[in-house]
N, C-alpha and C positions, 0 to 999 in steps of 0.2 A: 516554858516560854519557847515559842518557835521564832526562828530567825529566817530572814530571806536570803536565799542563795543567789549570787550573781550568775546568771546563766551566760555561758559563752558560746559563740558559734564555732564552727570547725577550725577556721583560719585563726581566730583569736586564741583558741585552745592550743593550736600548734605553736603560735608565737609565744605563748606563756610557758609552754613546755621547753622551747628552746632557750628562752631567757633564764630558766631556773635549772640548766645543766642537763637536760634529758638529751640523750642520743636518739634522733629520729631516723628510721630507716623505712623507705617506701617499700611497700609489699610488691614483689615482682608480679607483674601482670594484672594488678589489681588497682584500679583507680580509687582514690579516696580512702585507702587503708594504710595505716602506719603502725610499725612496731616501735615501741619505746623502751629505752634501756637506761637504768640508773641504779646504783647501789648493788649491782649484779642481779637485778630483778628486771623483769620484762613484762610487758602486756601489749595489746594491740587495740587500736581505736579505729573507727571507721566513721565515715560521713553518715549522718542520719537524716534522711530526707534532703531537703534543699539546703539547710543552713547548719543543723545541729551536729553533735558528735555523740557517739556511744561507744561503750567498751565492747569490743569484739571477742578478744581473748582475756580472760580473767588474770589479773596479776599473779605472778608466781616467781620463784627464785630460779635463777638459771643454773642448770646442772648439765654440763656436757653440751652447752649450746641450746638446750631444750628448756622450755618454760615448764617447770614442775607444778604439780597440783598439790595443795596442802591437804593432807588427810589427817583427821583426828581419830585415833583408835582408843580414846578413852583414858589410856595410861601414857600415851606419848603421841606427839604430833610427827608426821613423816612428810618428807618432800618426794613425791612420786613422779616418775616420767614413764615413758613407754619402755625404757630399758632398765631402769634401776629405781630403787627406793632407798633413801637415807633417813636417819632420824634428824629432825629439825633441831638445831641448836638455838640458844637465845639470841645470837648474832644473826642468824638466818631470819628469825622471827621479827626482830627489831628493824632489819633492812626492809623486809617485806612490809611491815606496817607503815614505815616512814614512806616508801614508794606509793603505797596505796593512798595514804592521805593526801600526798602531793598531787596525784592523779586525779583524785576527786575534786580538789581545789581547782585544777586546771580546766575540768570539764564543767565546773559549776555544779556538781552533784553534792547532795547533803552528806555531812559526816554524821553517822548515827552514833548514838551513845555507846551501845554494846560493841561497836566495831572500833571505837576510838580507845577502848580500854586495852585492846591488844589485837592480835591477828585472829581472823575469823576464818575457819577451814571451809573449803568448798563442799566438803562431805564429811560426815561423821559416821564411823563404822564401829560401833560397840559390839563385841562378840556375842553378848547375851540377848541383844535385841535383833541381830542380823537375821533376816529371812522371816521375822514375825508377821509381816504384812501379807505373807503368802498363806493360801489355805493349808490346814493342817496336813492334808495328804501330800502336798507338794514340798513341805518343809524337809530339809536334810535331817537325818537322824543325828542326835547329839551323841557324844561318847557314853554318857550315862544312860542313854536309851537303848543302846545297842548291846550292853553287857548281857550275857546269857546267864540264866540260873541253872546249875547243874546239881542234881540229887544223887548222892552216892551214900548208900547204906544209911538212910535216914538222916543225913546231914545236907543242909543246903549250902552251897558256896557259889560264888561268882567267878566266872571265867572271863 
C-alpha cells in the first residue's frame, strides 16, 4: 500500500529541522545551501529550483569534523573520510539511521522499506566482485592467478 508524502518547500523544511533540534549552518559563500548536524551526524541540503529542497551531501557520521561515507565491505561496514577509515559500531549506525529518517521526514521524501530496516551504505565493495565490470585484460591479477608453477626434477610445486 502506498502512502502520500507531505512535500515541504525549502523554508518549511528549514523550520521543521530547527524545531526538531537540528543545528543549521549556512554554507559560506553559497546561497541556499545549509549544513545540518544532529546525533554527531551531518548532511547538506540546498534549494532545488524555486521552492523545493534536495540533499546535496549524503548523510554521514562526523569524524574529525568531516562527513564520513559509509562503506560496506561485505564483512564489516566502515566510516571513511579523506584522512581515515574506522569500523562502524552499532551506535554509529543507529545515530546515522535516526538522522537520515528525520532528514527525509523534514524534506518530505519517502522512507523506503529497505532503508528503514537499517543503515544503507553509499557504496558496497566486496573483494570478490571488485573490478568484475572491467574487461578481462584490464582486471588486476588476483593472488591465485599470479602464482607460478615451477618444475624441479619431475615434481611440480607452486612458488
